[in-house]
C-alpha positions as CSV (number, residue, x, y, z in Angstrom):
1,X,21.4,25.4,12.5
2,X,23.3,25.6,15.8
3,X,21.9,28.9,16.7
4,X,18.4,27.9,15.7
5,X,18.5,24.8,17.8
6,X,20.0,26.9,20.8
7,X,17.2,29.6,20.5
8,X,14.5,26.8,20.1
9,X,15.6,25.1,23.3
10,X,16.4,28.4,25.2
11,X,13.0,29.9,24.3
12,X,10.9,26.8,24.3
13,X,8.4,28.2,26.7
14,X,7.8,31.0,24.1
15,X,6.9,28.5,21.6
16,X,4.6,26.7,23.8
17,X,3.0,29.8,25.1
18,X,2.5,31.2,21.6
19,X,1.0,28.0,20.0
20,X,-1.2,27.6,23.1
21,X,-2.4,31.2,22.5
22,X,-3.3,30.8,18.9
23,X,-5.1,27.4,19.2
24,X,-8.5,29.0,19.2
25,X,-7.7,30.9,16.0
26,X,-8.2,29.6,12.5
27,X,-5.3,28.3,10.3
28,X,-5.0,25.9,7.4
29,X,-1.3,25.3,7.9
30,X,1.7,26.5,10.1
31,X,4.4,28.1,8.2
32,X,5.5,30.0,11.4
33,X,6.6,27.2,13.6
34,X,10.2,28.0,13.8
35,X,9.9,31.7,14.3
36,X,8.6,32.5,17.7
37,X,11.8,31.6,19.7
38,X,14.0,33.5,17.3
39,X,11.9,36.6,17.0
40,X,11.4,36.8,20.8
41,X,15.0,36.6,21.4
42,X,16.0,39.3,18.9
43,X,13.1,41.6,19.9
44,X,14.2,41.2,23.6
45,X,17.9,41.9,22.8
46,X,17.0,45.0,20.9
47,X,14.7,46.4,23.5
48,X,11.6,46.1,21.4
49,X,9.4,44.2,24.0
50,X,8.7,47.1,26.4
51,X,8.3,50.1,24.0
52,X,5.6,51.2,21.6
53,X,6.6,50.1,18.1
54,X,5.4,50.5,14.6
55,X,5.3,47.3,12.6
56,X,4.7,46.6,8.8
57,X,4.3,43.2,7.5
58,X,4.2,42.5,3.7
59,X,2.4,39.5,3.2
60,X,-0.2,38.6,5.9
61,X,-1.7,35.4,4.8
62,X,-3.7,33.9,7.6
63,X,-2.3,36.3,10.2
64,X,0.0,34.1,12.4
65,X,2.8,36.8,12.5
66,X,0.0,39.4,13.1
67,X,-0.9,37.5,16.2
68,X,2.7,37.2,17.3
69,X,3.2,40.9,17.1
70,X,0.0,41.7,19.0
71,X,0.8,39.2,21.7
72,X,4.4,40.1,22.6
73,X,4.8,43.7,21.4
74,X,3.3,47.1,22.4
75,X,1.7,48.0,19.1
76,X,1.4,51.6,18.2
77,X,0.8,51.1,14.4
78,X,0.6,47.6,12.7
79,X,0.3,47.8,8.9
80,X,-0.7,44.7,7.0
81,X,-0.2,44.6,3.2
82,X,-1.6,41.8,1.1
83,X,-3.0,41.5,-2.3
84,X,-5.3,38.7,-1.2
85,X,-7.6,39.2,1.9
86,X,-7.5,35.7,3.3
87,X,-10.8,34.5,4.8
88,X,-9.0,33.1,7.9
89,X,-7.2,36.3,8.5
90,X,-10.7,38.1,8.4
91,X,-11.7,35.8,11.3
92,X,-8.4,36.0,13.1
93,X,-8.3,39.7,13.2
94,X,-11.9,40.4,14.4
95,X,-11.0,41.3,18.1
96,X,-8.2,43.6,17.2
97,X,-8.5,47.3,16.4
98,X,-4.9,48.4,16.3
99,X,-4.0,47.6,12.7
100,X,-4.7,48.9,9.2
101,X,-5.1,46.2,6.4
102,X,-4.1,47.3,2.9
103,X,-5.7,45.0,0.3
104,X,-3.1,45.9,-2.4
105,X,0.3,45.2,-3.9
106,X,3.4,46.3,-1.9
107,X,4.4,48.6,-4.7
108,X,1.1,50.4,-4.6
109,X,1.2,50.5,-0.8
110,X,4.7,52.2,-0.8
111,X,3.6,54.6,-3.5
112,X,1.0,56.1,-1.0
113,X,2.1,58.9,1.3
114,X,3.3,56.9,4.3
115,X,3.8,59.3,7.2
116,X,5.5,57.0,9.7
117,X,8.7,54.9,9.9
118,X,8.7,51.4,11.3
119,X,10.7,49.7,14.1
120,X,10.1,46.2,12.5
121,X,9.3,45.4,8.8
122,X,8.6,41.7,7.9
123,X,8.9,40.9,4.3
124,X,7.0,37.8,3.3
125,X,5.4,38.8,-0.1
126,X,6.2,37.8,-3.7
127,X,9.2,35.5,-4.1
128,X,10.1,36.9,-7.5
129,X,13.6,38.3,-7.4
130,X,12.6,41.8,-8.6
131,X,9.6,42.0,-6.2
132,X,11.9,41.0,-3.3
133,X,14.4,43.6,-4.2
134,X,11.8,46.2,-4.6
135,X,10.1,45.3,-1.3
136,X,13.5,45.5,0.4
137,X,14.5,48.8,-1.2
138,X,11.3,50.3,-0.2
139,X,11.4,48.9,3.3
140,X,14.8,50.4,3.8
141,X,13.4,53.8,3.3
142,X,10.7,53.4,6.0
143,X,12.8,51.5,8.5
144,X,14.0,53.4,11.4
145,X,17.6,53.6,12.4
146,X,18.3,50.4,14.4
147,X,15.2,48.9,13.0
148,X,14.7,45.2,12.4
149,X,14.2,43.8,8.8
150,X,12.9,40.2,8.8
151,X,13.1,38.4,5.3
152,X,11.2,35.1,5.1
153,X,12.1,32.2,3.0
154,X,15.8,33.2,2.6
155,X,17.0,29.7,2.5
156,X,14.0,28.5,0.6
157,X,13.4,24.7,0.5
158,X,14.5,23.4,-2.9
159,X,11.2,21.4,-3.2
160,X,9.3,24.6,-3.4
161,X,11.6,26.3,-6.1
162,X,9.3,25.2,-9.0
163,X,12.4,24.6,-11.1
164,X,13.9,28.0,-10.4
165,X,17.3,28.8,-9.3
166,X,18.1,30.6,-6.1
167,X,19.0,33.8,-7.9
168,X,15.5,33.9,-9.3
169,X,13.8,34.2,-6.0
170,X,14.2,35.5,-2.4
171,X,17.9,35.0,-2.1
172,X,18.7,36.7,-5.3
173,X,16.6,39.7,-4.4
174,X,18.3,39.9,-1.0
175,X,21.8,39.8,-2.7
176,X,20.8,42.6,-5.1
177,X,19.5,44.7,-2.1
178,X,22.6,44.2,0.1
179,X,24.9,45.0,-2.9
180,X,23.3,48.5,-2.8
181,X,22.6,48.8,1.0
182,X,25.5,47.6,3.2
183,X,24.6,49.4,6.5
184,X,23.0,46.3,8.0
185,X,24.1,44.0,10.8
186,X,23.2,40.3,10.4
187,X,21.3,39.1,13.4
188,X,20.2,35.7,12.1
189,X,20.7,33.6,9.0
190,X,18.6,30.6,8.2
191,X,15.2,30.0,7.0
192,X,14.9,33.7,7.5
193,X,17.4,36.5,7.2
194,X,17.1,39.1,10.1
195,X,19.0,42.3,9.8
196,X,19.4,45.3,11.7
197,X,19.8,48.8,10.2
198,X,22.8,50.6,11.4
């Protein structure tokens, strides 16, 4: 919490800048409100703001993270994977050409012949424990050394658990993954878990 508040204050201008930028795009809700100051700080410290990067996001929804990547990063490849092609995302992506949308499950996506590795992978797909584990295990294979792995909803609000325990959802999948893959440095722990591959 202390680090989150520090970054939110330190990078308040990023928050203001980003949400001013997206005001002309179409969204039904804002699940991204805490992320800009944290992501910007981590991307800056890891020298990702001024180089061409490959980005994968699992779970695109309406495209707010997609817009953040496009605004602050020099995108070489941006792969967006979602089983549901959200109508607002269709509108929000119209002026962009530097991405590929895969209207499929993450498992089917990873079973394709992916020929690139990624500097950043953002996992915000299914919250079922085995799906989270599979997404992270597959992401690990395609994440570059020193790449950043962002896992959404790590500390998932108890009001949204639908009577499930933490080990049945994101946190459980993360623990299973880290038990098998311990070559990661913890960069941020809170509503998201952000890791760096060593």
